[in-house]
Backbone bond lengths (Angstrom), bond angles and torsions (degrees), N, CA, C in turn:
res aa  C-N    CA-C-N  psi(-1)  N-CA   C-N-CA  omega(-1)  CA-C   N-CA-C  phi
1 S - - - 1.451 - - 1.525 110.13 -
2 M 1.335 115.75 145.46 1.464 121.25 -178.46 1.514 110.60 -95.58
3 T 1.316 114.01 151.14 1.460 119.02 175.21 1.521 109.19 -78.89
4 S 1.309 115.41 166.27 1.473 120.66 177.82 1.517 110.71 -60.81
5 S 1.320 117.03 -36.81 1.470 121.81 179.68 1.521 110.93 -64.65
6 Q 1.339 117.04 -42.34 1.470 121.43 179.19 1.532 110.53 -65.71
7 K 1.312 115.86 -42.70 1.467 120.08 178.78 1.530 110.63 -61.62
8 F 1.309 115.74 -42.83 1.468 120.67 -179.64 1.531 110.79 -64.05
9 T 1.357 116.49 -40.24 1.465 121.13 178.71 1.521 110.77 -63.45
10 I 1.331 116.10 -44.15 1.473 120.34 178.67 1.527 110.33 -63.04
11 F 1.318 115.58 -41.66 1.468 120.54 177.93 1.527 110.85 -59.73
12 L 1.331 116.67 -43.71 1.466 120.88 179.53 1.525 111.46 -64.70
13 V 1.330 116.97 -43.90 1.471 121.27 -179.46 1.520 110.69 -63.27
14 L 1.339 116.08 -46.74 1.466 119.60 179.33 1.526 111.52 -64.02
15 G 1.325 116.37 -38.72 1.465 120.17 177.49 1.517 111.93 -63.43
16 A 1.331 115.64 -43.03 1.466 120.15 179.00 1.521 110.90 -64.66
17 M 1.348 116.34 -42.03 1.467 120.08 178.56 1.528 110.96 -62.94
18 G 1.325 115.78 -41.60 1.469 119.81 178.32 1.509 112.05 -61.91
19 Y 1.336 115.60 -41.26 1.473 120.16 179.34 1.519 110.79 -63.61
20 V 1.349 116.42 -45.52 1.470 121.21 -179.45 1.520 110.68 -62.15
21 L 1.333 116.91 -46.40 1.465 120.50 179.54 1.523 111.51 -63.04
22 S 1.316 116.34 -38.72 1.465 120.84 177.97 1.526 110.83 -63.84
23 A 1.340 116.71 -43.15 1.466 120.89 -179.95 1.522 110.89 -65.17
24 I 1.356 116.07 -42.18 1.471 120.00 178.72 1.526 109.91 -61.91
25 G 1.334 115.97 -44.85 1.460 119.99 179.43 1.521 112.16 -62.34
26 K 1.317 115.91 -38.66 1.469 121.05 179.90 1.524 111.06 -64.22
27 F 1.347 116.77 -45.08 1.464 120.50 179.91 1.530 111.44 -68.47
28 W 1.334 116.03 -36.01 1.467 119.49 177.67 1.531 109.62 -64.53
29 Y 1.312 116.20 -42.72 1.461 121.10 179.24 1.532 110.23 -63.68
30 A 1.334 116.51 -39.87 1.471 121.14 176.99 1.520 110.25 -62.27
31 D 1.327 117.41 -41.68 1.468 121.42 178.94 1.521 111.59 -64.05
32 T 1.332 115.79 -34.36 1.473 120.15 177.80 1.528 110.44 -64.25
33 F 1.329 116.11 -45.54 1.462 120.02 176.60 1.531 110.96 -63.50
34 Y 1.324 116.26 -40.34 1.472 121.24 -179.74 1.530 110.72 -60.87
35 A 1.336 116.40 -45.35 1.475 120.69 179.01 1.524 110.96 -62.10
36 S 1.322 116.72 -40.50 1.465 121.21 177.48 1.527 110.52 -64.16
37 G 1.335 116.04 -41.11 1.467 120.47 177.95 1.516 111.77 -61.16
38 Q 1.326 116.30 -44.47 1.467 120.80 179.21 1.528 111.32 -62.11
39 K 1.326 115.47 -44.68 1.468 120.71 -178.57 1.524 111.37 -61.01
40 N 1.327 115.99 -47.49 1.465 119.42 -179.21 1.526 112.10 -69.58
41 Y 1.329 116.72 -32.62 1.469 119.69 176.90 1.532 110.39 -65.55
42 Q 1.334 116.97 -38.82 1.465 120.58 176.86 1.523 110.94 -63.82
43 F 1.343 116.26 -40.49 1.465 119.86 176.58 1.530 110.52 -63.05
44 F 1.335 116.29 -39.54 1.461 120.06 178.25 1.526 110.58 -62.26
45 Q 1.330 117.14 -43.91 1.460 120.44 -179.88 1.524 111.74 -62.08
46 K 1.332 116.32 -35.48 1.463 120.28 -178.84 1.524 112.09 -76.89
47 T 1.332 116.70 -37.96 1.473 120.81 -171.45 1.529 114.50 -107.39
48 Q 1.358 116.59 -20.63 1.464 122.23 -172.60 1.527 112.37 60.42
49 D 1.329 116.20 21.81 1.463 122.11 175.75 1.533 107.48 -81.39
50 T 1.328 116.76 116.34 1.466 120.48 -174.44 1.535 113.05 -68.44
51 Q 1.324 117.33 -15.22 1.473 118.97 175.54 1.527 109.83 -63.41
52 Y 1.335 116.06 -39.74 1.465 119.63 177.29 1.534 110.66 -65.16
53 L 1.309 116.52 -37.97 1.466 120.35 178.60 1.523 110.40 -64.19
54 S 1.322 116.51 -43.64 1.459 121.21 179.97 1.526 111.28 -61.87
55 T 1.339 116.28 -43.99 1.464 120.88 178.57 1.522 110.86 -65.23
56 S 1.320 116.05 -40.79 1.466 121.20 177.81 1.519 110.63 -61.21
57 F 1.326 116.11 -46.98 1.466 121.79 179.58 1.529 110.94 -57.94
58 Q 1.334 116.20 -45.71 1.465 120.38 -179.31 1.526 111.80 -64.18
59 S 1.337 116.38 -38.11 1.471 120.29 178.77 1.521 110.98 -66.70
60 F 1.335 116.62 -44.61 1.466 119.83 178.17 1.534 111.09 -64.61
61 Q 1.317 116.10 -35.87 1.469 120.58 177.72 1.530 110.39 -62.25
62 S 1.324 116.47 -45.76 1.469 120.88 178.99 1.523 110.92 -64.42
63 A 1.335 116.59 -41.37 1.472 120.43 179.20 1.523 111.08 -63.58
64 T 1.325 116.26 -39.58 1.470 120.81 179.94 1.526 111.60 -66.34
65 K 1.326 116.97 -37.89 1.473 119.97 177.89 1.528 110.72 -63.29
66 L 1.332 116.43 -36.85 1.465 120.29 -179.15 1.525 112.62 -79.15
67 N 1.330 116.48 -31.85 1.469 120.40 -177.74 1.532 109.21 -140.49
68 P 1.331 117.33 77.59 1.469 121.13 -172.55 1.522 115.82 -77.28
69 T 1.330 117.76 1.83 1.470 119.78 -179.91 1.523 112.72 -116.40
70 E 1.332 117.41 13.24 1.461 120.90 178.26 1.529 109.04 -93.23
71 P 1.351 117.61 111.23 1.470 119.69 -174.37 1.526 114.37 -62.91
72 A 1.333 118.08 -31.45 1.472 120.08 179.17 1.528 110.55 -62.22
73 I 1.328 116.25 -42.78 1.466 121.03 179.42 1.528 110.17 -68.47
74 I 1.322 115.60 -48.11 1.470 121.00 -175.95 1.528 111.35 -60.41
75 S 1.340 116.63 -43.24 1.470 119.26 -175.24 1.523 111.69 -65.92
76 E 1.347 116.83 -39.45 1.469 118.98 -179.92 1.529 111.56 -75.64
77 Y 1.313 115.89 -31.41 1.466 120.25 173.35 1.526 109.73 -61.17
78 A 1.337 116.35 -40.43 1.471 121.33 179.92 1.524 111.32 -63.75
79 V 1.328 117.03 -42.20 1.475 120.52 179.65 1.531 110.58 -63.55
80 S 1.334 116.38 -46.53 1.479 118.80 -179.55 1.529 110.59 -64.86
81 M 1.335 116.68 -34.92 1.461 120.91 178.07 1.527 111.21 -66.51
82 A 1.330 116.37 -37.69 1.468 120.31 177.75 1.527 110.65 -63.52
83 Y 1.331 116.87 -41.80 1.466 120.52 176.64 1.536 110.54 -59.98
84 I 1.330 116.33 -46.14 1.465 120.60 179.54 1.524 110.25 -59.99
85 A 1.331 116.27 -41.65 1.476 120.61 -179.76 1.526 110.94 -61.14
86 V 1.321 116.84 -42.87 1.473 121.36 -179.40 1.533 110.65 -64.62
87 I 1.325 115.98 -42.99 1.468 120.48 -179.20 1.526 110.88 -68.00
88 L 1.332 116.28 -36.97 1.460 121.52 -176.79 1.534 113.39 -77.20
89 A 1.326 116.72 -24.85 1.474 121.54 -171.91 1.532 114.92 -50.77
90 P 1.344 120.80 -44.94 1.471 119.27 -178.29 1.539 113.82 -63.57
91 Q 1.356 116.70 -28.70 1.473 119.66 -178.25 1.536 112.56 -93.20
92 D 1.337 116.60 -34.09 1.467 119.67 -173.68 1.535 108.77 -148.00
93 A 1.313 115.34 85.35 1.469 120.75 -175.10 1.532 112.30 -63.74
94 T 1.329 117.01 -34.17 1.465 120.15 -178.53 1.522 111.37 -66.15
95 S 1.322 116.83 -50.34 1.470 121.01 178.68 1.530 110.94 -63.31
96 A 1.328 115.23 -39.54 1.468 119.76 178.74 1.526 110.89 -62.37
97 G 1.332 115.71 -40.06 1.459 120.05 178.63 1.527 112.42 -64.09
98 L 1.329 116.20 -40.24 1.468 120.39 177.53 1.530 110.84 -64.59
99 L 1.322 116.06 -43.08 1.468 120.22 177.20 1.525 111.19 -62.49
100 A 1.328 116.49 -42.05 1.466 121.19 -179.94 1.529 110.86 -61.38
101 N 1.325 116.10 -44.29 1.471 120.28 179.01 1.528 111.43 -63.33
102 T 1.328 115.54 -41.38 1.466 119.52 179.50 1.526 110.21 -66.62
103 A 1.329 116.67 -40.16 1.465 120.38 180.00 1.524 111.65 -61.45
104 T 1.323 117.06 -44.49 1.469 119.04 179.59 1.522 111.44 -67.54
105 S 1.334 116.72 -36.88 1.470 120.59 177.42 1.525 110.85 -63.66
106 L 1.329 116.33 -42.77 1.463 120.37 179.66 1.531 111.43 -66.02
107 S 1.333 116.45 -40.08 1.471 118.67 179.65 1.526 111.04 -65.88
108 D 1.331 116.45 -36.42 1.468 120.55 175.39 1.536 110.92 -66.53
109 K 1.331 115.48 -37.99 1.471 120.44 179.71 1.530 110.49 -64.25
110 A 1.343 116.79 -40.44 1.469 120.32 179.45 1.526 110.65 -60.27
111 I 1.339 116.40 -42.18 1.462 120.30 177.90 1.521 110.63 -64.98
112 A 1.331 116.42 -42.83 1.471 120.80 -179.72 1.527 111.37 -62.17
113 L 1.329 116.83 -35.93 1.463 121.01 179.57 1.525 112.53 -73.13
114 S 1.331 116.61 -29.39 1.470 120.38 -179.21 1.528 109.24 -142.82
115 P 1.343 116.84 74.28 1.471 120.99 -171.67 1.523 115.73 -71.81
116 H 1.335 117.52 -5.81 1.464 119.65 -178.46 1.530 112.65 -108.92
117 H 1.315 116.51 11.23 1.468 120.98 -179.16 1.532 109.55 -106.75
118 P 1.337 118.30 112.32 1.476 120.57 -174.97 1.526 114.88 -62.69
119 N 1.338 117.42 -27.38 1.472 118.84 -177.41 1.522 112.85 -62.28
120 Y 1.328 116.94 -31.04 1.457 118.99 -179.01 1.526 111.43 -74.74
121 Y 1.321 116.25 -28.39 1.465 120.27 172.91 1.533 109.36 -68.35
122 K 1.325 116.20 -42.06 1.473 120.09 179.98 1.526 110.83 -63.47
123 S 1.333 116.04 -42.92 1.474 119.60 178.48 1.528 111.44 -65.17
124 A 1.335 115.97 -40.05 1.469 119.88 178.55 1.522 110.74 -64.88
125 A 1.324 116.40 -40.28 1.467 119.90 177.52 1.529 110.39 -64.43
126 R 1.342 116.67 -41.48 1.469 120.23 178.51 1.525 110.59 -61.69
127 T 1.319 116.10 -41.92 1.466 120.59 177.80 1.521 110.79 -57.94
128 N 1.324 116.52 -46.36 1.467 120.69 -178.39 1.525 112.38 -70.89
129 I 1.320 117.67 -33.54 1.468 120.42 176.34 1.531 109.88 -64.81
130 L 1.324 116.14 -45.07 1.470 119.77 178.14 1.523 111.13 -56.73
131 L 1.325 115.97 -37.22 1.466 121.19 -178.08 1.529 112.57 -88.01
132 A 1.337 116.22 6.71 1.469 123.32 179.37 1.525 112.44 63.59
133 H 1.330 116.83 28.32 1.473 121.98 173.79 1.540 107.71 -94.64
134 Y 1.327 115.51 68.56 1.468 119.52 -170.65 1.530 112.91 -67.82
135 G 1.317 116.50 -35.53 1.460 119.50 178.40 1.517 111.46 -62.27
136 R 1.333 115.69 -43.73 1.472 120.09 178.53 1.525 110.60 -66.38
137 A 1.337 117.26 -39.47 1.469 120.78 178.17 1.525 110.41 -61.34
138 A 1.336 116.93 -40.00 1.467 120.96 178.14 1.527 110.68 -63.09
139 E 1.321 116.85 -41.36 1.480 121.41 177.23 1.521 110.81 -59.53
140 I 1.331 115.49 -44.38 1.469 120.51 -177.63 1.526 110.48 -64.80
141 F 1.345 117.00 -44.77 1.463 119.31 178.19 1.527 111.40 -64.82
142 T 1.328 117.37 -35.05 1.466 120.58 177.08 1.519 110.12 -62.15
143 N 1.326 116.59 -42.81 1.462 120.47 176.47 1.527 111.59 -66.38
144 A 1.325 115.90 -34.25 1.468 120.18 179.64 1.524 112.04 -65.09
145 T 1.334 117.39 -31.67 1.475 119.53 179.10 1.531 110.80 -63.58
146 K 1.337 116.80 -27.51 1.476 119.61 177.90 1.523 110.80 -75.68
147 V 1.323 116.01 -31.80 1.460 121.15 -179.27 1.529 111.28 -79.35
148 S 1.324 115.81 -38.88 1.469 120.91 -178.26 1.535 109.42 -133.11
149 P 1.341 117.17 75.76 1.469 120.80 -172.70 1.528 115.22 -71.35
150 T 1.327 117.91 -8.99 1.472 119.85 -178.29 1.529 112.94 -105.69
151 D 1.315 117.40 5.80 1.471 121.18 -179.67 1.530 109.17 -88.70
152 P 1.336 118.67 110.15 1.469 120.48 -176.61 1.524 114.33 -69.13
153 R 1.322 117.18 -20.71 1.463 119.80 -178.73 1.523 112.14 -70.80
154 I 1.332 116.66 -26.15 1.466 119.10 -179.22 1.526 111.04 -67.70
155 P 1.349 119.90 -52.98 1.470 117.49 176.49 1.529 112.95 -65.34
156 Y 1.324 117.08 -30.75 1.466 119.59 177.22 1.538 110.50 -61.97
157 N 1.340 116.12 -48.52 1.467 119.81 179.17 1.523 111.78 -65.66
158 L 1.318 116.01 -35.06 1.465 119.98 175.84 1.530 109.89 -64.09
159 G 1.331 115.98 -38.59 1.464 120.58 175.79 1.517 112.57 -61.50
160 L 1.327 116.42 -41.06 1.467 120.26 178.14 1.528 111.32 -61.51
161 I 1.331 115.63 -40.06 1.467 119.31 179.01 1.521 110.53 -65.39
162 Y 1.333 115.79 -47.51 1.472 118.74 179.40 1.523 111.26 -60.92
163 E 1.315 116.32 -38.04 1.470 119.62 178.61 1.526 110.49 -63.87
164 S 1.350 116.60 -42.00 1.468 119.74 179.53 1.526 111.79 -66.27
165 L 1.345 116.17 -25.28 1.466 120.67 177.38 1.529 112.42 -87.54
166 G 1.332 116.84 0.52 1.467 121.17 179.74 1.527 113.70 81.05
167 K 1.329 117.04 11.29 1.472 121.22 -179.92 1.530 108.69 -94.66
168 T 1.334 114.74 75.33 1.463 119.66 -170.70 1.527 113.17 -67.76
169 N 1.314 118.31 -34.43 1.469 119.53 179.41 1.525 111.04 -65.02
170 L 1.323 116.04 -43.20 1.468 119.96 177.51 1.528 110.66 -66.34
171 A 1.322 116.53 -38.58 1.467 120.69 177.94 1.521 109.87 -61.67
172 R 1.321 117.04 -44.83 1.469 121.78 179.29 1.528 110.95 -59.12
173 Q 1.315 116.14 -44.32 1.469 120.38 179.45 1.526 111.36 -59.93
174 Q 1.318 115.95 -40.56 1.469 119.46 -178.61 1.530 111.58 -70.63
175 Y 1.331 117.25 -39.64 1.466 119.61 177.15 1.530 110.22 -63.76
176 E 1.309 116.09 -39.21 1.469 120.07 178.05 1.530 110.66 -65.60
177 S 1.331 116.45 -38.52 1.473 120.44 177.03 1.527 110.58 -62.95
178 A 1.323 116.31 -41.39 1.464 120.60 178.66 1.526 110.52 -61.70
179 L 1.339 116.36 -40.86 1.462 120.48 -179.55 1.531 112.46 -72.07
180 Q 1.307 117.28 -28.71 1.463 119.60 173.92 1.527 110.49 -64.76
181 L 1.324 115.28 -37.45 1.464 119.96 179.11 1.527 111.92 -75.73
182 K 1.344 115.59 -34.00 1.467 119.86 -178.93 1.533 108.53 -144.31
183 P 1.341 116.94 90.81 1.477 120.88 -174.41 1.534 115.34 -58.33
184 D 1.332 117.36 -23.72 1.477 119.94 -179.33 1.536 112.46 -98.84
185 F 1.313 116.60 20.49 1.472 122.17 -178.39 1.526 108.14 -76.11
186 Q 1.330 116.07 97.64 1.459 121.40 -171.40 1.520 113.09 -65.42
187 D 1.327 117.68 -38.75 1.468 120.11 179.87 1.526 111.12 -60.21
188 A 1.332 115.81 -42.21 1.467 120.24 179.29 1.529 110.72 -68.34
189 K 1.333 117.44 -38.29 1.473 121.47 177.27 1.517 110.57 -60.80
190 T 1.330 115.85 -47.51 1.469 121.35 -178.86 1.531 110.82 -62.35
191 A 1.337 115.79 -44.95 1.473 120.50 -179.29 1.529 110.60 -63.04
192 L 1.329 116.67 -40.30 1.462 120.64 -179.61 1.524 111.17 -67.45
193 Q 1.334 116.80 -40.73 1.479 120.78 179.06 1.524 111.26 -63.17
194 K 1.313 117.01 -36.54 1.469 120.41 178.97 1.515 112.35 -66.00
195 L 1.330 116.50 -29.18 1.461 120.26 -179.88 1.510 113.26 -77.50
196 K 1.315 116.99 -24.71 1.467 119.86 -175.70 1.515 109.96 -71.11
197 P 1.348 116.20 142.32 1.473 119.66 -178.05 1.524 111.87 -66.17
């Protein structure tokens, strides 16, 4: 026969094991939804079929509910939400506005959770570009250059934003910065040539 102390210890160990297994299962399930979201989002990008976007959004939503502090999940959920907001805007501006606000908040949260990972800055910038928040997207890319100063795509994308805002001198500077980092960067070369008189 066991003492009360032994029984209590066994109870604690089994409880702790159950909690750990439950947490592992929860994160695994979240990863499953995340993978499904990524797959359907890729199909959407290839086909522009909004059914894939809707399925992707729902998968990312489920993954976020299960693991709300994983920046990889949150950032992609924000991008898919921004797309939904843009599509919904002509029919329901109020709902679209709420989705847009949530998407930008989530993209900011992903950066806050992992401030040294450049991909979350890129996703946040994409979210803001989709929502036509070009000034905010430029800010995010500017911050990204501090996190990843050797990535030529960051100044290139920043140049595209400045060009769309009519700030050609700033756009030129960014394209030149991209080419300094990668002299054979054809996209940056082409963009810079188009700006020249």
